[in-house]
N, C-alpha and C positions, 0 to 999 in steps of 0.2 A: 589501555587505550593506545593506539598507534600514534606516530608522530604526525601523520596526515589524515585527513578525513576521507570519507567514501561518499560518492555521489551516484544515485540512480536517477533516471527520469522516468516518471509514471506517464505513459502515452494514453492518457485517459480521454479517449474520444477526441473531441474538439478543444478540450481544455477542461479544467477542474470545476469551473463555475457552471451552475445550471444553465445559464443562457449563453455560454461560450460560442455554441454553434451560430448564434445570432450576431455575433460581433462583426463589425464591418470588415475587419482583416480576414475573415474566414469565409470560404465557400460553405454553405449550410451542411452539405452532405460529404464534406472532405474526409471524415473519419471512416466512410464507408468504401474508400479506396485504398488498395495496397500501397499506392504512391505515398499516401500520407504518412504511413508508418515507416516507409523506407527513408522518407525525407528526414524525420526526427531522428531515427536510429543512426543515419550517417552523420548527422550534426552532432549526435552524442559521442559517436566514435571519434569524430575529429576533435572534439573537446576532451577526450581521454576519460570519459565517465567510465564507472565500473560496469554499468549494466543498463539496459532498457527493461521496463516492467510492464506487463499487461495485466490489468484486473479483469475479472470475469465472473459470470454466475450462470448456472445452467437453467436459465429461464428467460423468456421474452417478457420484458417489462410492459405493463399495460399503458404507459404514459407516453408512446412514442409521438403523440401530437405536440408534446411539450419539450422533449428532448430525444435526439437520436440515440439509440443504445449501442451497446458493443456490437460490431459489425462482423468481425472476423474471429473465429475460434482461436485462442491464443497459441496452442501448439501448432496449428496450421500456419498462423501468422509469423510465428518465430522461426519455423522451418525455412519460410520464404526469407526472413530477414538474415538467417544465417548464411544464405547463398550471396547476399549483397553487402555484407560486412565481413570483417577479418578478425577483430580482436574483442570487440565489446560483449560483455555478458548479456545473457538472454534469460529473463525470469518470467515464467507463465504461471497464472493461477488456475489451479484445477481442484475441483471439490473432492474432499475425502468422504463427504456424505453420500454422493451419488455416482461414485466411479469405482470400479473393481480394482483391487490392489494389483493383481497380475497384470492387468491391462495397462495400468499407469506405469508400472515399472517397465514394461516393454516399450511403451510409446516414448516415454521420457529418456531412457537410455539411449533409444535410437536418435533422438534430438541431440543428445550429448555427444554422440559419435559423429554425427554429420556436422556439428558445429565446431568440432575440435576441442571439446571440453569447456564449452562456454555456458552450459545450461544450469538454471536453478528452478526447483519447484516451490511455489508458494502454496503451501497447504491451507485450505480454508475448510471450515465447517459451515456449510450452507444453512443460512436461516431464511425463514419466510415461507408462508403457506403456499405462495405461487409456485416456488420451486418444488415443494413437496408434491403438489398436484401434478407437476410434470412427470412425476415417477409413480403415479398411481396411489399417492397417500392422501388422505383426507386432512392431516395437519402436519405441521413440522414436528420431528422428533424433539424431545426435550433436551435442554441445553447440555446436561451431563451426558445424556446418551450420544450426542453428536460427538463430544469430545473423547468419550470412550472409544467410539468407532474410529475417530481419527488417530488415536494412539495405536490401535491394532493395525489400520491401514499404512500408516508410516513404518510401523516396524516391519511389516510384510514387504513394503517396497524397498526399504533400505536393505533388508536381508537379501532380497532378490538381486539388488545391485551388486552387493558384495559377492554373492555366489557367482554372478556372471563375470565379474573381474575384468571388464572390457572398457571401462570409461577412461577417456584420455586424462581425466583429472582425478582418477581413483573412484570417485563417486560424484553424481551431481549434487549441487548444493541445496540443502534443505532450508527453505525460507517459511517463516511463520508469522502470522499477525493475530494477536489476541490479547486483550487487556483484562479479561475476566480471570476468576481465580483458576478455572479449569485451563484456560488459554495460557496462563503464565506457566502452569505446570507442564503443558505440552511443549512450550517454547523452551524451558529449561532442560527437558529431556531429549528433545530432538533438534531444535532450531539452531541453525548457524547463523542466519541472518534473521533479525526480528524487526519487522515494520511495527511501529507504534504510533499513537495518535495523541501524544501528550500536548496539552494546551499551554502549560506554564513550565518555566525552567525548573521550579521545584518538583513538579510531577514527572518531568523528564529525568531528573536525577534519581528520584526514588523508583521509577520504573526500571531504569538500567540497572541499578543496584539490585532490585528484586530478581531480575532475570538472571544476572551473574551469580547470585547467591543459589538460585534454584539449579542452574546448571552445575554448579560445584556440588550441591547435595547429590546430584545424579552422577557424580564421579567424573565430571567434565572440568576442563580448564576454563575459567571465566573468560580469558582472553580469546578463546575460540568462538565467542559469540559477538556478533556485530549488530548493534542496534541502531537502527535508522528511523527516526521519526519522520512522519510526513510533514512537509511544509509546502503551502501554496504561495506562490510568488506573484506579485504585481509589481512590475518594474517601470519606472519613468526616468527621464533625464534629470527631472527636478521633482522635489516633493509634490508641488502643485500638479504636475502632470501625472504623478502616480496616483494622487488622490482623485483626479478626474477620472482616471482609467478605472480606479476601483468603484466609483459612483456609477460609472456606465454599466458595470456588471450588475449592479443592483437594479438599474433601469431595465436591462435586458432579460431578467430572470422571470420566467413564467410563474406566477404566484401559485397556480394549481400544482405545478411540479414541486415547488418548494414546500407547500403544506402537506403534500402526500409524503414526501421524504420525512418530513419532521413527525408527522403522524406515526409512521413506522418506527422511528427512533424513540419517540416518548410513549408509544402505546395509548396515545389519546387521538381523538378526531380533532385535529386542529381547525378543520374548516368550520367546526360548530362554534368556535369561539370568536370574539371580536379581536382583530389582529393587534389592537392596541391595549388589550387586556393582559396583565401580568400573568406569566405561565404560573399555574397553580402547583406550587411546590408539594403541597400536602396530598395531592392525588398522584404523586409519582412514587413507584415502588423502590425498595432497597435494589441495588444493582444485581445482587445474586438471585433476586426474585423475578427480575425482568426477562421477558421472552426476546426473541430475535437476536440481534447482535449486541451482546453486553458491552463489547469495546466501545462502540459508539454511544450506547446508552449512558455509560460512565462518563464519557466525554461531555455529552450534552448536559446531563445532570450536574456536573461540575460547574459548567457555565452558569446554569440557572441558580445554583447555590451561591456562587460568587457575586454574580451581577444582577440577580433578580430582574431579568429582562421582560419586556412585552414579547408576544409572539412574533411581531414584526421585527424587533430588535434582535431576537434570537435567530431568526431566518437570516438576517444580514450578517450577523456575527459568524454563522456557519457557512457563509457563501452560498446559500441556497440548497445546502444539504451534504455537502462532502464532510464537513465537520473537522478537517484538518486545520492546524493553525495557519493563519494567513499573515504574511509579511508584506507590507506595502512601503514602497519607497524607491530611493536611488540604488543603483548598483552597490554603492559604498555601504548604504543602510542594510541592504540584504546580506552583504559579506560580513558586516559587523555582527548581525544577528546570529548567523551560522557559527562564526567564531566563538561568540560568547557561550552558546550551548555546547560547542565542542569542548572548550577549555574547562568549562564548569563540570564536565563529566555526565551531561544530559544526553549526549549523542556521540556515537562513533563516525556519524556522517548523516546523510539526509536522503530520504525518498522524495525528490523534487516534483512538484505537481504544478507546472505553469498554468497561469490563468487562461491563456489562449495558445493553442497549437496550431501551426509552428512558431508564430511570432514571439509569443512569451518565452519560449525555450531559446530561441535565437538570442533574445536579450540576455538570458541567464548565462548561456554558453560563451557569448561574445564580450560580455561585460562584467559579469560577477566572477566567473571562473578565473580570468587573469588576475583579479585582485587576490583571489585565494592563493594563487600561485606565487605572486609577489610577496605574500606573507609567509611562504613555506608551508602552506596548509594543504596543497593539492599537487598532485604529480604533474610533470611536464610531459611525461611519455609513459607508456606501458613498459613494465619490466618483465612481464610474462605473457603467456598467451591464453590461459584459462581463467574462468571466473574465480576459481580458488586463488590463483595467483593475485588478481586484482584485489581481492578481498583480504589477502594475508592469511588465509585459512589453511590449516594443515591438510596435507593429502594423506589422511589416514581414516580408518573407520572410527566412527563414534561408538562408545559403549552403549549398548541397548539394555536398560533395566527391564525386569520382568513386570508384567502387570496382567491381571486376569483379562481374558477376553471380554469385550463389550456384549451386552445382551443382543441376541438375534434380532435383526430388524424385521 
């Protein structure tokens, strides 16, 4: 673990909560404008964050009446942001399930070149029948098949980058997020930055240790892997103000949106149950048997096992569907929480998901980051120009272990 932590901001539409777009501080369709992303990216660069991150999926969600979806494809968006920023890293999500390796390698290497070596690729294995139908399939591929293909695609992309030899940072950074057994193997083999969704400190410590051990088993140095748990922040000047802000998010949340998200995570039709009925633990499968995103299924299952909530309580705990850990409090409280996780070995830093954008991020950048600096936990200025520089990652090729090709799709 380095002496200082790393910080990304996830520009997740209008904010991480399902009703963020309805918040009085937000124009409802702000996230559909390029200016929205420029505003947050410039603020993040002024705060000297490592990177901005854009999530995405190759599908138009069917619930746009309840929440605006992702508006601008990430590689297009980040190409624009690279022209209006100078130092901050730029991380985009692109599916390994529904993109061609040669095309990804070409597109992302171009982004790395035009940004001066600031680019990272978040590799995802796309879950969900809706995305599968977008590509002419009747159902999503099995979980193991998605990860088998991901290994092949990442291998091909990384080899193409190494053969090209033109990246300003030697090679764009490989980012990965996956808490399943297959996801952990992919992370240990290829991932340089790992996004995680740990809910408790103990889970965070165990996950980071498992990722580092898997990387070492693949012939890599554990310190060459940076683990960044997602954390949703709700910040107020007092505890009471923060609590009121958190309660407002529950009021603004469209219930149909929340139940649809939870149904997808649990594999149950949540709308068929009384919201105040306890979640039936006996109907939930073992994590390795679950479909969809096993990462978030494991997260939600852990909450159900620990807290035995009703459906309404579970929705509130998850912030309406994001599923990442939520920290509510003053800037001091948030800084204390991040420091505790960092010093305990549960995180090398954090993927910060503000409740509302841009105001929630402004509070983080202007009030939390200075506290972390005063404690010697975060940089005062950039010391390099590339994303690898910011993350302290070596500018050298990662060893690629052999693996049989996945089954033909």
